[in-house]
C-alpha positions in Angstrom: 111.9 116.8 123.7 112.6 117.6 120.1 115.0 115.5 118.0 117.2 116.6 115.1 117.7 114.8 111.8 121.0 113.1 111.0 122.0 114.2 107.5 125.8 114.0 107.1 127.4 110.9 105.7 130.2 111.2 108.2 127.8 111.2 111.1 126.1 108.0 109.7 129.5 106.3 109.4 130.5 107.2 112.9 127.3 105.5 114.3 127.7 102.5 112.0 131.3 102.0 113.2 131.1 102.8 117.0 127.4 102.4 117.8 125.6 99.6 119.6 123.0 97.6 117.8 119.5 96.4 118.8 117.3 94.2 116.7 113.6 93.6 116.3 111.6 91.7 113.6 111.0 94.9 111.6 113.9 97.3 112.5 117.6 97.4 113.3 118.5 100.2 115.6 122.1 101.6 116.0 122.7 104.1 118.8 125.4 105.8 120.7 125.4 108.5 123.4 125.5 112.1 122.1 125.0 115.7 123.3 121.6 116.1 121.6 118.9 113.7 120.3 119.6 112.9 116.7 117.9 110.4 114.4 118.5 109.2 110.9 117.1 106.5 108.6 119.1 104.3 106.3 117.0 102.5 103.7 118.2 100.7 100.6 116.7 100.3 97.1 115.7 96.7 97.9 112.7 98.1 99.7 111.1 99.3 96.5 110.9 102.4 94.4 111.1 105.9 95.9 107.4 106.1 96.7 107.6 103.0 98.9 110.9 104.1 100.6 109.6 107.5 101.4 106.4 106.0 102.9 108.5 103.7 105.1 110.6 106.7 106.2 107.5 108.7 107.1 106.1 105.9 109.2 109.4 105.4 111.1 109.8 109.1 111.7 106.4 109.3 113.2 106.9 106.2 115.3 110.1 107.6 116.6 108.6 111.0 117.4 105.9 109.4 119.5 108.3 107.0 121.4 111.2 109.4 122.0 109.6 110.5 125.3 110.4 107.0 126.7 114.2 107.6 126.2 116.2 108.9 129.1 119.3 110.8 128.0 120.3 111.9 124.6 121.5 109.5 121.9 122.2 109.4 118.1 120.1 106.8 116.4 120.2 105.2 112.9 117.1 103.1 112.2 117.3 100.5 109.4 114.0 98.8 108.3 114.1 95.2 107.3 112.5 94.0 104.1 109.0 92.8 104.6 105.8 92.3 102.7 103.9 95.1 104.5 104.9 98.0 106.6 102.6 99.5 109.3 102.9 102.3 111.7 101.8 100.0 114.6 104.5 97.5 114.1 107.3 100.1 113.9 106.0 101.8 117.1 105.6 98.5 119.0 109.1 97.3 118.0 110.7 100.7 118.8 109.2 100.7 122.3 110.4 97.1 122.9 113.9 97.9 121.8 114.1 101.0 124.0 112.9 99.0 127.0 115.2 96.1 126.2 118.3 98.3 125.9 117.3 100.4 128.9 117.7 103.7 127.1 
């Protein structure tokens, strides 16, 4: 299943206000049911300069792409990384899978 990117500020705000939250040591996931699979990433400037922020976004996008097959149904997601010393693909993928299983998505 292919997912679409969440781009509009109004769509982000809707999920921030009405969505449910799930937490892991490296990510916060907001989600709500939707008619198609949509994912967006919200990352602040406290994570570093643009090079570091873009790398984190690439890692999260790839982890989501590989784990989206575990999701039954269609949802809108906003993924928010937590500030850490080091970001790795393996931790994002592991924490995404654990949140999906925990929330029974």
